[in-house]
PDB file of N, H, CA, C and O in Angstrom:
ATOM      1  N   MET A   1       7.035 -37.364  46.252  1.00  0.00           N
ATOM      2  CA  MET A   1       6.474 -36.838  45.010  1.00  0.00           C
ATOM      3  C   MET A   1       5.628 -35.624  45.265  1.00  0.00           C
ATOM      4  O   MET A   1       5.597 -34.715  44.435  1.00  0.00           O
ATOM      5  N   ASN A   2       4.942 -35.574  46.379  1.00  0.00           N
ATOM      6  H   ASN A   2       4.967 -36.312  47.053  1.00  0.00           H
ATOM      7  CA  ASN A   2       4.125 -34.436  46.733  1.00  0.00           C
ATOM      8  C   ASN A   2       4.977 -33.177  46.946  1.00  0.00           C
ATOM      9  O   ASN A   2       4.563 -32.073  46.592  1.00  0.00           O
ATOM     10  N   GLU A   3       6.162 -33.354  47.525  1.00  0.00           N
ATOM     11  H   GLU A   3       6.498 -34.250  47.813  1.00  0.00           H
ATOM     12  CA  GLU A   3       7.079 -32.195  47.704  1.00  0.00           C
ATOM     13  C   GLU A   3       7.528 -31.644  46.344  1.00  0.00           C
ATOM     14  O   GLU A   3       7.691 -30.435  46.184  1.00  0.00           O
ATOM     15  N   GLU A   4       7.728 -32.548  45.358  1.00  0.00           N
ATOM     16  H   GLU A   4       7.595 -33.530  45.488  1.00  0.00           H
ATOM     17  CA  GLU A   4       8.154 -32.095  44.050  1.00  0.00           C
ATOM     18  C   GLU A   4       7.052 -31.259  43.382  1.00  0.00           C
ATOM     19  O   GLU A   4       7.336 -30.252  42.733  1.00  0.00           O
ATOM     20  N   LEU A   5       5.789 -31.689  43.548  1.00  0.00           N
ATOM     21  H   LEU A   5       5.558 -32.506  44.076  1.00  0.00           H
ATOM     22  CA  LEU A   5       4.687 -30.955  42.975  1.00  0.00           C
ATOM     23  C   LEU A   5       4.515 -29.626  43.634  1.00  0.00           C
ATOM     24  O   LEU A   5       4.176 -28.647  42.969  1.00  0.00           O
ATOM     25  N   THR A   6       4.741 -29.557  44.939  1.00  0.00           N
ATOM     26  H   THR A   6       5.017 -30.352  45.479  1.00  0.00           H
ATOM     27  CA  THR A   6       4.646 -28.290  45.672  1.00  0.00           C
ATOM     28  C   THR A   6       5.724 -27.326  45.172  1.00  0.00           C
ATOM     29  O   THR A   6       5.450 -26.147  44.948  1.00  0.00           O
ATOM     30  N   GLY A   7       6.957 -27.830  44.998  1.00  0.00           N
ATOM     31  H   GLY A   7       7.181 -28.788  45.180  1.00  0.00           H
ATOM     32  CA  GLY A   7       8.034 -26.995  44.507  1.00  0.00           C
ATOM     33  C   GLY A   7       7.760 -26.510  43.070  1.00  0.00           C
ATOM     34  O   GLY A   7       8.030 -25.357  42.736  1.00  0.00           O
ATOM     35  N   ASP A   8       7.230 -27.395  42.241  1.00  0.00           N
ATOM     36  H   ASP A   8       7.011 -28.332  42.512  1.00  0.00           H
ATOM     37  CA  ASP A   8       6.857 -27.021  40.883  1.00  0.00           C
ATOM     38  C   ASP A   8       5.788 -25.980  40.888  1.00  0.00           C
ATOM     39  O   ASP A   8       5.842 -25.029  40.110  1.00  0.00           O
ATOM     40  N   ALA A   9       4.799 -26.138  41.761  1.00  0.00           N
ATOM     41  H   ALA A   9       4.755 -26.911  42.394  1.00  0.00           H
ATOM     42  CA  ALA A   9       3.714 -25.153  41.834  1.00  0.00           C
ATOM     43  C   ALA A   9       4.229 -23.796  42.318  1.00  0.00           C
ATOM     44  O   ALA A   9       3.792 -22.749  41.840  1.00  0.00           O
ATOM     45  N   ALA A  10       5.161 -23.830  43.269  1.00  0.00           N
ATOM     46  H   ALA A  10       5.517 -24.680  43.657  1.00  0.00           H
ATOM     47  CA  ALA A  10       5.716 -22.573  43.736  1.00  0.00           C
ATOM     48  C   ALA A  10       6.550 -21.885  42.627  1.00  0.00           C
ATOM     49  O   ALA A  10       6.479 -20.672  42.430  1.00  0.00           O
ATOM     50  N   ALA A  11       7.328 -22.701  41.924  1.00  0.00           N
ATOM     51  H   ALA A  11       7.385 -23.686  42.084  1.00  0.00           H
ATOM     52  CA  ALA A  11       8.083 -22.171  40.814  1.00  0.00           C
ATOM     53  C   ALA A  11       7.208 -21.632  39.688  1.00  0.00           C
ATOM     54  O   ALA A  11       7.516 -20.624  39.051  1.00  0.00           O
ATOM     55  N   ALA A  12       6.109 -22.341  39.469  1.00  0.00           N
ATOM     56  H   ALA A  12       5.859 -23.160  39.986  1.00  0.00           H
ATOM     57  CA  ALA A  12       5.156 -21.867  38.422  1.00  0.00           C
ATOM     58  C   ALA A  12       4.485 -20.568  38.863  1.00  0.00           C
ATOM     59  O   ALA A  12       4.245 -19.678  38.046  1.00  0.00           O
ATOM     60  N   ALA A  13       4.186 -20.463  40.149  1.00  0.00           N
ATOM     61  H   ALA A  13       4.380 -21.186  40.812  1.00  0.00           H
ATOM     62  CA  ALA A  13       3.555 -19.221  40.652  1.00  0.00           C
ATOM     63  C   ALA A  13       4.555 -18.067  40.566  1.00  0.00           C
ATOM     64  O   ALA A  13       4.172 -16.948  40.223  1.00  0.00           O
ATOM     65  N   ALA A  14       5.818 -18.318  40.869  1.00  0.00           N
ATOM     66  H   ALA A  14       6.129 -19.226  41.148  1.00  0.00           H
ATOM     67  CA  ALA A  14       6.847 -17.255  40.738  1.00  0.00           C
ATOM     68  C   ALA A  14       7.031 -16.849  39.316  1.00  0.00           C
ATOM     69  O   ALA A  14       7.150 -15.659  39.024  1.00  0.00           O
ATOM     70  N   ARG A  15       7.059 -17.812  38.407  1.00  0.00           N
ATOM     71  H   ARG A  15       6.962 -18.778  38.644  1.00  0.00           H
ATOM     72  CA  ARG A  15       7.174 -17.493  36.957  1.00  0.00           C
ATOM     73  C   ARG A  15       5.985 -16.684  36.514  1.00  0.00           C
ATOM     74  O   ARG A  15       6.151 -15.703  35.788  1.00  0.00           O
ATOM     75  N   HIS A  16       4.798 -17.055  36.923  1.00  0.00           N
ATOM     76  H   HIS A  16       4.664 -17.851  37.513  1.00  0.00           H
ATOM     77  CA  HIS A  16       3.601 -16.350  36.516  1.00  0.00           C
ATOM     78  C   HIS A  16       3.563 -14.947  37.095  1.00  0.00           C
ATOM     79  O   HIS A  16       3.074 -14.023  36.445  1.00  0.00           O
ATOM     80  N   ALA A  17       4.071 -14.775  38.310  1.00  0.00           N
ATOM     81  H   ALA A  17       4.468 -15.526  38.839  1.00  0.00           H
ATOM     82  CA  ALA A  17       4.137 -13.408  38.897  1.00  0.00           C
ATOM     83  C   ALA A  17       5.081 -12.543  38.105  1.00  0.00           C
ATOM     84  O   ALA A  17       4.835 -11.350  37.930  1.00  0.00           O
ATOM     85  N   ARG A  18       6.168 -13.131  37.619  1.00  0.00           N
ATOM     86  H   ARG A  18       6.369 -14.100  37.762  1.00  0.00           H
ATOM     87  CA  ARG A  18       7.153 -12.318  36.887  1.00  0.00           C
ATOM     88  C   ARG A  18       6.841 -12.154  35.432  1.00  0.00           C
ATOM     89  O   ARG A  18       7.009 -11.068  34.876  1.00  0.00           O
ATOM     90  N   TYR A  19       6.375 -13.244  34.782  1.00  0.00           N
ATOM     91  H   TYR A  19       6.239 -14.126  35.234  1.00  0.00           H
ATOM     92  CA  TYR A  19       6.160 -13.183  33.305  1.00  0.00           C
ATOM     93  C   TYR A  19       4.694 -13.421  32.922  1.00  0.00           C
ATOM     94  O   TYR A  19       4.398 -13.690  31.758  1.00  0.00           O
ATOM     95  N   GLY A  20       3.806 -13.327  33.860  1.00  0.00           N
ATOM     96  H   GLY A  20       4.047 -13.109  34.806  1.00  0.00           H
ATOM     97  CA  GLY A  20       2.421 -13.718  33.622  1.00  0.00           C
ATOM     98  C   GLY A  20       1.633 -12.835  32.698  1.00  0.00           C
ATOM     99  O   GLY A  20       0.589 -13.250  32.194  1.00  0.00           O
ATOM    100  N   ARG A  21       2.110 -11.598  32.453  1.00  0.00           N
ATOM    101  H   ARG A  21       2.958 -11.261  32.862  1.00  0.00           H
ATOM    102  CA  ARG A  21       1.341 -10.729  31.558  1.00  0.00           C
ATOM    103  C   ARG A  21       2.299 -10.001  30.620  1.00  0.00           C
ATOM    104  O   ARG A  21       3.483  -9.835  30.911  1.00  0.00           O
ATOM    105  N   LEU A  22       1.770  -9.591  29.533  1.00  0.00           N
ATOM    106  H   LEU A  22       0.808  -9.726  29.296  1.00  0.00           H
ATOM    107  CA  LEU A  22       2.566  -8.880  28.508  1.00  0.00           C
ATOM    108  C   LEU A  22       2.805  -7.452  28.974  1.00  0.00           C
ATOM    109  O   LEU A  22       2.013  -6.900  29.738  1.00  0.00           O
ATOM    110  N   PRO A  23       3.901  -6.857  28.511  1.00  0.00           N
ATOM    111  CA  PRO A  23       4.130  -5.439  28.843  1.00  0.00           C
ATOM    112  C   PRO A  23       3.106  -4.549  28.216  1.00  0.00           C
ATOM    113  O   PRO A  23       2.401  -4.957  27.293  1.00  0.00           O
ATOM    114  N   GLU A  24       3.011  -3.341  28.701  1.00  0.00           N
ATOM    115  H   GLU A  24       3.584  -3.010  29.451  1.00  0.00           H
ATOM    116  CA  GLU A  24       2.033  -2.385  28.166  1.00  0.00           C
ATOM    117  C   GLU A  24       2.335  -2.110  26.735  1.00  0.00           C
ATOM    118  O   GLU A  24       3.502  -2.108  26.344  1.00  0.00           O
ATOM    119  N   ARG A  25       1.303  -1.870  25.912  1.00  0.00           N
ATOM    120  H   ARG A  25       0.355  -1.871  26.230  1.00  0.00           H
ATOM    121  CA  ARG A  25       1.510  -1.548  24.509  1.00  0.00           C
ATOM    122  C   ARG A  25       2.110  -0.170  24.347  1.00  0.00           C
ATOM    123  O   ARG A  25       1.802   0.750  25.105  1.00  0.00           O
ATOM    124  N   ILE A  26       2.968  -0.034  23.353  1.00  0.00           N
ATOM    125  H   ILE A  26       3.219  -0.782  22.737  1.00  0.00           H
ATOM    126  CA  ILE A  26       3.539   1.272  23.037  1.00  0.00           C
ATOM    127  C   ILE A  26       2.813   1.765  21.801  1.00  0.00           C
ATOM    128  O   ILE A  26       2.731   1.065  20.792  1.00  0.00           O
ATOM    129  N   ARG A  27       2.282   2.986  21.890  1.00  0.00           N
ATOM    130  H   ARG A  27       2.348   3.555  22.709  1.00  0.00           H
ATOM    131  CA  ARG A  27       1.546   3.536  20.762  1.00  0.00           C
ATOM    132  C   ARG A  27       2.505   3.894  19.622  1.00  0.00           C
ATOM    133  O   ARG A  27       3.685   4.151  19.861  1.00  0.00           O
ATOM    134  N   PHE A  28       2.015   3.908  18.425  1.00  0.00           N
ATOM    135  H   PHE A  28       1.057   3.699  18.231  1.00  0.00           H
ATOM    136  CA  PHE A  28       2.844   4.211  17.242  1.00  0.00           C
ATOM    137  C   PHE A  28       3.424   5.616  17.356  1.00  0.00           C
ATOM    138  O   PHE A  28       4.561   5.851  16.945  1.00  0.00           O
ATOM    139  N   GLU A  29       2.677   6.523  17.892  1.00  0.00           N
ATOM    140  H   GLU A  29       1.754   6.332  18.225  1.00  0.00           H
ATOM    141  CA  GLU A  29       3.124   7.920  18.003  1.00  0.00           C
ATOM    142  C   GLU A  29       4.334   8.024  18.927  1.00  0.00           C
ATOM    143  O   GLU A  29       5.153   8.931  18.784  1.00  0.00           O
ATOM    144  N   GLU A  30       4.442   7.100  19.869  1.00  0.00           N
ATOM    145  H   GLU A  30       3.776   6.363  19.986  1.00  0.00           H
ATOM    146  CA  GLU A  30       5.574   7.110  20.809  1.00  0.00           C
ATOM    147  C   GLU A  30       6.787   6.486  20.218  1.00  0.00           C
ATOM    148  O   GLU A  30       7.889   6.711  20.719  1.00  0.00           O
ATOM    149  N   MET A  31       6.641   5.678  19.133  1.00  0.00           N
ATOM    150  H   MET A  31       5.746   5.495  18.726  1.00  0.00           H
ATOM    151  CA  MET A  31       7.766   5.004  18.518  1.00  0.00           C
ATOM    152  C   MET A  31       8.422   5.833  17.408  1.00  0.00           C
ATOM    153  O   MET A  31       9.560   5.563  17.022  1.00  0.00           O
ATOM    154  N   THR A  32       7.719   6.823  16.905  1.00  0.00           N
ATOM    155  H   THR A  32       6.795   7.042  17.218  1.00  0.00           H
ATOM    156  CA  THR A  32       8.236   7.575  15.765  1.00  0.00           C
ATOM    157  C   THR A  32       8.497   9.020  16.213  1.00  0.00           C
ATOM    158  O   THR A  32       7.911   9.513  17.177  1.00  0.00           O
ATOM    159  N   GLU A  33       9.394   9.674  15.478  1.00  0.00           N
ATOM    160  H   GLU A  33       9.870   9.274  14.695  1.00  0.00           H
ATOM    161  CA  GLU A  33       9.700  11.066  15.753  1.00  0.00           C
ATOM    162  C   GLU A  33       9.787  11.813  14.435  1.00  0.00           C
ATOM    163  O   GLU A  33      10.524  11.417  13.533  1.00  0.00           O
ATOM    164  N   GLY A  34       9.045  12.872  14.333  1.00  0.00           N
ATOM    165  H   GLY A  34       8.446  13.194  15.067  1.00  0.00           H
ATOM    166  CA  GLY A  34       9.058  13.650  13.098  1.00  0.00           C
ATOM    167  C   GLY A  34      10.110  14.766  13.228  1.00  0.00           C
ATOM    168  O   GLY A  34      10.162  15.484  14.226  1.00  0.00           O
ATOM    169  N   VAL A  35      10.923  14.881  12.212  1.00  0.00           N
ATOM    170  H   VAL A  35      10.881  14.297  11.401  1.00  0.00           H
ATOM    171  CA  VAL A  35      11.975  15.921  12.193  1.00  0.00           C
ATOM    172  C   VAL A  35      11.888  16.627  10.873  1.00  0.00           C
ATOM    173  O   VAL A  35      11.774  15.996   9.823  1.00  0.00           O
ATOM    174  N   GLU A  36      11.943  17.969  10.925  1.00  0.00           N
ATOM    175  H   GLU A  36      12.036  18.482  11.779  1.00  0.00           H
ATOM    176  CA  GLU A  36      11.911  18.751   9.719  1.00  0.00           C
ATOM    177  C   GLU A  36      13.231  18.613   8.950  1.00  0.00           C
ATOM    178  O   GLU A  36      14.317  18.708   9.521  1.00  0.00           O
ATOM    179  N   ALA A  37      13.104  18.391   7.662  1.00  0.00           N
ATOM    180  H   ALA A  37      12.222  18.314   7.198  1.00  0.00           H
ATOM    181  CA  ALA A  37      14.292  18.299   6.854  1.00  0.00           C
ATOM    182  C   ALA A  37      14.708  19.690   6.395  1.00  0.00           C
ATOM    183  O   ALA A  37      13.880  20.546   6.088  1.00  0.00           O
ATOM    184  N   GLY A  38      16.010  19.879   6.362  1.00  0.00           N
ATOM    185  H   GLY A  38      16.683  19.183   6.612  1.00  0.00           H
ATOM    186  CA  GLY A  38      16.530  21.197   5.936  1.00  0.00           C
ATOM    187  C   GLY A  38      16.500  21.301   4.419  1.00  0.00           C
ATOM    188  O   GLY A  38      16.235  20.327   3.714  1.00  0.00           O
ATOM    189  N   PRO A  39      16.777  22.507   3.935  1.00  0.00           N
ATOM    190  CA  PRO A  39      16.790  22.674   2.474  1.00  0.00           C
ATOM    191  C   PRO A  39      17.983  21.900   1.874  1.00  0.00           C
ATOM    192  O   PRO A  39      19.053  21.807   2.476  1.00  0.00           O
ATOM    193  N   THR A  40      17.762  21.364   0.693  1.00  0.00           N
ATOM    194  H   THR A  40      16.893  21.440   0.205  1.00  0.00           H
ATOM    195  CA  THR A  40      18.818  20.616   0.054  1.00  0.00           C
ATOM    196  C   THR A  40      19.820  21.526  -0.595  1.00  0.00           C
ATOM    197  O   THR A  40      19.476  22.576  -1.137  1.00  0.00           O
ATOM    198  N   ASP A  41      21.063  21.115  -0.535  1.00  0.00           N
ATOM    199  H   ASP A  41      21.343  20.262  -0.094  1.00  0.00           H
ATOM    200  CA  ASP A  41      22.130  21.835  -1.185  1.00  0.00           C
ATOM    201  C   ASP A  41      22.358  21.236  -2.564  1.00  0.00           C
ATOM    202  O   ASP A  41      22.841  20.108  -2.658  1.00  0.00           O
ATOM    203  N   GLY A  42      22.031  21.943  -3.627  1.00  0.00           N
ATOM    204  H   GLY A  42      21.638  22.859  -3.550  1.00  0.00           H
ATOM    205  CA  GLY A  42      22.091  21.385  -4.967  1.00  0.00           C
ATOM    206  C   GLY A  42      23.464  20.943  -5.363  1.00  0.00           C
ATOM    207  O   GLY A  42      23.604  19.912  -6.022  1.00  0.00           O
ATOM    208  N   ALA A  43      24.486  21.672  -4.991  1.00  0.00           N
ATOM    209  H   ALA A  43      24.372  22.509  -4.456  1.00  0.00           H
ATOM    210  CA  ALA A  43      25.852  21.338  -5.382  1.00  0.00           C
ATOM    211  C   ALA A  43      26.331  20.060  -4.701  1.00  0.00           C
ATOM    212  O   ALA A  43      27.009  19.235  -5.314  1.00  0.00           O
ATOM    213  N   ARG A  44      25.987  19.911  -3.482  1.00  0.00           N
ATOM    214  H   ARG A  44      25.436  20.580  -2.984  1.00  0.00           H
ATOM    215  CA  ARG A  44      26.468  18.780  -2.740  1.00  0.00           C
ATOM    216  C   ARG A  44      25.627  17.530  -3.002  1.00  0.00           C
ATOM    217  O   ARG A  44      26.152  16.418  -2.943  1.00  0.00           O
ATOM    218  N   GLY A  45      24.353  17.687  -3.286  1.00  0.00           N
ATOM    219  H   GLY A  45      23.926  18.590  -3.334  1.00  0.00           H
ATOM    220  CA  GLY A  45      23.454  16.567  -3.449  1.00  0.00           C
ATOM    221  C   GLY A  45      23.387  16.010  -4.851  1.00  0.00           C
ATOM    222  O   GLY A  45      22.819  14.937  -5.058  1.00  0.00           O
ATOM    223  N   SER A  46      23.951  16.707  -5.819  1.00  0.00           N
ATOM    224  H   SER A  46      24.413  17.578  -5.651  1.00  0.00           H
ATOM    225  CA  SER A  46      23.862  16.244  -7.203  1.00  0.00           C
ATOM    226  C   SER A  46      24.985  15.251  -7.512  1.00  0.00           C
ATOM    227  O   SER A  46      25.994  15.176  -6.811  1.00  0.00           O
ATOM    228  N   TYR A  47      24.767  14.490  -8.595  1.00  0.00           N
ATOM    229  H   TYR A  47      23.948  14.551  -9.164  1.00  0.00           H
ATOM    230  CA  TYR A  47      25.742  13.491  -9.036  1.00  0.00           C
ATOM    231  C   TYR A  47      26.789  14.116  -9.889  1.00  0.00           C
ATOM    232  O   TYR A  47      26.465  14.840 -10.830  1.00  0.00           O
ATOM    233  N   ASN A  48      28.035  13.864  -9.599  1.00  0.00           N
ATOM    234  H   ASN A  48      28.299  13.275  -8.834  1.00  0.00           H
ATOM    235  CA  ASN A  48      29.109  14.408 -10.414  1.00  0.00           C
ATOM    236  C   ASN A  48      29.878  13.216 -11.035  1.00  0.00           C
ATOM    237  O   ASN A  48      30.643  12.554 -10.333  1.00  0.00           O
ATOM    238  N   PRO A  49      29.685  12.941 -12.324  1.00  0.00           N
ATOM    239  CA  PRO A  49      30.340  11.779 -12.914  1.00  0.00           C
ATOM    240  C   PRO A  49      31.849  11.909 -12.949  1.00  0.00           C
ATOM    241  O   PRO A  49      32.529  10.884 -12.910  1.00  0.00           O
ATOM    242  N   ASP A  50      32.403  13.080 -13.018  1.00  0.00           N
ATOM    243  H   ASP A  50      31.850  13.913 -13.050  1.00  0.00           H
ATOM    244  CA  ASP A  50      33.877  13.251 -13.034  1.00  0.00           C
ATOM    245  C   ASP A  50      34.497  12.939 -11.700  1.00  0.00           C
ATOM    246  O   ASP A  50      35.639  12.481 -11.649  1.00  0.00           O
ATOM    247  N   GLY A  51      33.784  13.170 -10.612  1.00  0.00           N
ATOM    248  H   GLY A  51      32.856  13.542 -10.652  1.00  0.00           H
ATOM    249  CA  GLY A  51      34.319  12.921  -9.277  1.00  0.00           C
ATOM    250  C   GLY A  51      33.849  11.615  -8.672  1.00  0.00           C
ATOM    251  O   GLY A  51      34.183  11.302  -7.530  1.00  0.00           O
ATOM    252  N   ALA A  52      33.079  10.853  -9.424  1.00  0.00           N
ATOM    253  H   ALA A  52      32.807  11.108 -10.352  1.00  0.00           H
ATOM    254  CA  ALA A  52      32.528   9.611  -8.855  1.00  0.00           C
ATOM    255  C   ALA A  52      33.621   8.558  -8.603  1.00  0.00           C
ATOM    256  O   ALA A  52      33.435   7.699  -7.741  1.00  0.00           O
ATOM    257  N   TRP A  53      34.714   8.592  -9.301  1.00  0.00           N
ATOM    258  H   TRP A  53      34.865   9.289 -10.001  1.00  0.00           H
ATOM    259  CA  TRP A  53      35.778   7.638  -9.110  1.00  0.00           C
ATOM    260  C   TRP A  53      36.434   7.749  -7.750  1.00  0.00           C
ATOM    261  O   TRP A  53      37.048   6.792  -7.279  1.00  0.00           O
ATOM    262  N   LYS A  54      36.315   8.898  -7.116  1.00  0.00           N
ATOM    263  H   LYS A  54      35.816   9.675  -7.499  1.00  0.00           H
ATOM    264  CA  LYS A  54      36.897   9.115  -5.787  1.00  0.00           C
ATOM    265  C   LYS A  54      36.211   8.238  -4.709  1.00  0.00           C
ATOM    266  O   LYS A  54      36.830   7.854  -3.716  1.00  0.00           O
ATOM    267  N   TYR A  55      34.933   7.941  -4.935  1.00  0.00           N
ATOM    268  H   TYR A  55      34.430   8.253  -5.741  1.00  0.00           H
ATOM    269  CA  TYR A  55      34.173   7.235  -3.929  1.00  0.00           C
ATOM    270  C   TYR A  55      33.926   5.782  -4.303  1.00  0.00           C
ATOM    271  O   TYR A  55      33.184   5.090  -3.606  1.00  0.00           O
ATOM    272  N   TYR A  56      34.526   5.304  -5.381  1.00  0.00           N
ATOM    273  H   TYR A  56      35.128   5.866  -5.948  1.00  0.00           H
ATOM    274  CA  TYR A  56      34.349   3.916  -5.820  1.00  0.00           C
ATOM    275  C   TYR A  56      35.338   3.050  -5.059  1.00  0.00           C
ATOM    276  O   TYR A  56      36.537   3.331  -5.054  1.00  0.00           O
ATOM    277  N   SER A  57      34.854   2.018  -4.429  1.00  0.00           N
ATOM    278  H   SER A  57      33.881   1.790  -4.433  1.00  0.00           H
ATOM    279  CA  SER A  57      35.673   1.124  -3.690  1.00  0.00           C
ATOM    280  C   SER A  57      35.567  -0.270  -4.217  1.00  0.00           C
ATOM    281  O   SER A  57      34.477  -0.838  -4.283  1.00  0.00           O
ATOM    282  N   CYS A  58      36.740  -0.855  -4.611  1.00  0.00           N
ATOM    283  H   CYS A  58      37.626  -0.393  -4.558  1.00  0.00           H
ATOM    284  CA  CYS A  58      36.778  -2.185  -5.151  1.00  0.00           C
ATOM    285  C   CYS A  58      38.023  -2.886  -4.616  1.00  0.00           C
ATOM    286  O   CYS A  58      39.124  -2.342  -4.701  1.00  0.00           O
ATOM    287  N   LEU A  59      37.862  -4.052  -4.084  1.00  0.00           N
ATOM    288  H   LEU A  59      36.968  -4.495  -4.015  1.00  0.00           H
ATOM    289  CA  LEU A  59      38.988  -4.787  -3.501  1.00  0.00           C
ATOM    290  C   LEU A  59      40.051  -5.097  -4.533  1.00  0.00           C
ATOM    291  O   LEU A  59      41.248  -5.030  -4.253  1.00  0.00           O
ATOM    292  N   ALA A  60      39.596  -5.440  -5.744  1.00  0.00           N
ATOM    293  H   ALA A  60      38.624  -5.494  -5.971  1.00  0.00           H
ATOM    294  CA  ALA A  60      40.571  -5.766  -6.800  1.00  0.00           C
ATOM    295  C   ALA A  60      41.414  -4.528  -7.160  1.00  0.00           C
ATOM    296  O   ALA A  60      42.621  -4.643  -7.373  1.00  0.00           O
ATOM    297  N   LEU A  61      40.782  -3.356  -7.227  1.00  0.00           N
ATOM    298  H   LEU A  61      39.801  -3.263  -7.054  1.00  0.00           H
ATOM    299  CA  LEU A  61      41.536  -2.166  -7.507  1.00  0.00           C
ATOM    300  C   LEU A  61      42.448  -1.792  -6.359  1.00  0.00           C
ATOM    301  O   LEU A  61      43.573  -1.341  -6.572  1.00  0.00           O
ATOM    302  N   ASP A  62      41.966  -1.980  -5.141  1.00  0.00           N
ATOM    303  H   ASP A  62      41.052  -2.347  -4.967  1.00  0.00           H
ATOM    304  CA  ASP A  62      42.812  -1.672  -3.974  1.00  0.00           C
ATOM    305  C   ASP A  62      44.056  -2.556  -3.927  1.00  0.00           C
ATOM    306  O   ASP A  62      45.119  -2.117  -3.488  1.00  0.00           O
ATOM    307  N   LEU A  63      43.924  -3.794  -4.377  1.00  0.00           N
ATOM    308  H   LEU A  63      43.061  -4.151  -4.734  1.00  0.00           H
ATOM    309  CA  LEU A  63      45.091  -4.689  -4.385  1.00  0.00           C
ATOM    310  C   LEU A  63      45.920  -4.543  -5.624  1.00  0.00           C
ATOM    311  O   LEU A  63      46.965  -5.184  -5.730  1.00  0.00           O
ATOM    312  N   GLY A  64      45.509  -3.732  -6.568  1.00  0.00           N
ATOM    313  H   GLY A  64      44.660  -3.210  -6.482  1.00  0.00           H
ATOM    314  CA  GLY A  64      46.254  -3.539  -7.773  1.00  0.00           C
ATOM    315  C   GLY A  64      46.130  -4.655  -8.760  1.00  0.00           C
ATOM    316  O   GLY A  64      47.037  -4.871  -9.563  1.00  0.00           O
ATOM    317  N   LEU A  65      45.038  -5.370  -8.726  1.00  0.00           N
ATOM    318  H   LEU A  65      44.302  -5.195  -8.074  1.00  0.00           H
ATOM    319  CA  LEU A  65      44.855  -6.496  -9.619  1.00  0.00           C
ATOM    320  C   LEU A  65      44.280  -6.078 -10.945  1.00  0.00           C
ATOM    321  O   LEU A  65      44.063  -6.920 -11.817  1.00  0.00           O
TER     322      LEU A  65
END
């Protein structure tokens, strides 16, 4: 039984050496990236009700139901 405790203690020490502390914190500034947005194209960005049917996807319509 003493050998089992020694093995468990060694395994616990190895686990603690590997996982014993949390990784370093990452600052918010390092997680985000700011990118300048380009000017908007009014013709491409506006809603066109006559051409909206081109982009409508419906399984029932695709199957002809």
